[in-house]
N, C-alpha and C positions, 0 to 999 in steps of 0.2 A: 559560430555558437555550435557547441556540441549537439548532436541529435541522438535520441534514445527511442526504444520501444517500451512503453509502460504496459506491463502485464497486470491487469486488475479484475477482480470479480467481487460481485455483490449478490447476496441472497438473503431474504428475510425469512426467518423461521420462528414460530411462536415460541416465546420464552419457555424454557423447561423442556422443549421438545428435542433438543440437540444432545446426543449422547457423547460425542467426540469430534475432534478437528485433527486431521492429519496433515503433514506437510506435504506440498505439491512439489512435482519434479518438473523442471524446464529442461528441455532438449535443445542444445544449441547447434548452431551449423557446423561448428568444428568437431562435432561428436561427443563433446562433453556434456555433462549435466550441472544444473544449479538448482539449489533449493529455493522455495518460495514459502516463506512463513505466512501462515493464514492467522488472522487476528479475529476476535469476536467481541462485540459490545452488546450489552442488555439495556433496555430502556424503551421509552416511548419514541415516536418518530422524531420529535424534536430534539430529544436527548441523543439519539442515534446520529442525527445530522451534526450536532455539535462535536460529538466524539469523533466522528469521521472527519470533520474538518480539522480539528486539533491533531489528529493522527497523520493526516496528509501534510499538515504544515510541518510537524516534527520530522517527518520522512525526508522532505526537501531541504530542511534546515540542516539536518545531519548527513546529508547525501556526500560521501567522500568524491572528491574530484569535481564538484561544482565549481564552475569557473566564476571568478569574481564579476565578469561581465554579465553572466547569466543571472547571478544573485542580484546585482543592480538593476538589471532590466526588468526581471520578472519577480523578484522579491517584494514583500510588502514593507 
C-alpha cells in the first residue's frame, strides 16, 4: 500500500472577520515547491463538520493514483 504525508490545517475565525486567504507553499526535499490550496467554509459547528467531511471525502475520491486496493480497503 502506498504511504503519504497528509498536510492539513484548521483554524476557526468568527464569520465576517476573514479578509482573505492565500495559497500556502510546501518545500519538498528535492528542492522544488508545491502549492497548497486553502479552503473556507462558513456556518455553525455542525454545518462546518458536515462540509469538512464532504470535502475530505471528495478529496480522497478524486485523488489521482489511488490504488484500487487502497480504495477497497479504506473507502466507504
